[in-house]
C-alpha angles and dihedrals in degrees: 000000000000125000088243091056095049091047092052090046088056093050090050092053090049092049094046085056089054089054098251119156126239089255093049090050094048092051091049091050090050090050092051100033107026112191091359095066120117119268117262094251091050090050094052089047090057094040088055090046090054097041089055087061097253109152105192119092095191137020093217127082113247127221116239093248116157120248116264123237090252091054091050089054092050093048091050091050090051091051095051091049091048091051089050093051097042093045 
């Protein structure tokens, strides 16, 4: 699983907890990731996964590698967008 997939799955889990719908979540991911956003079917699968109370965003153990500069920029963009949406 790529770092980008894991990142988006984590965001989906967060947005499900905020009560966002699958369509809203997909739109947010497209705003943040553009062409690199998860496909709609994958988003809905992870929305269902999170809605059922499953906490894990991956079955594999991750190494403790530090975030890259690009990941930090994307996360900052995501947080700003969430703050804008939430109010």
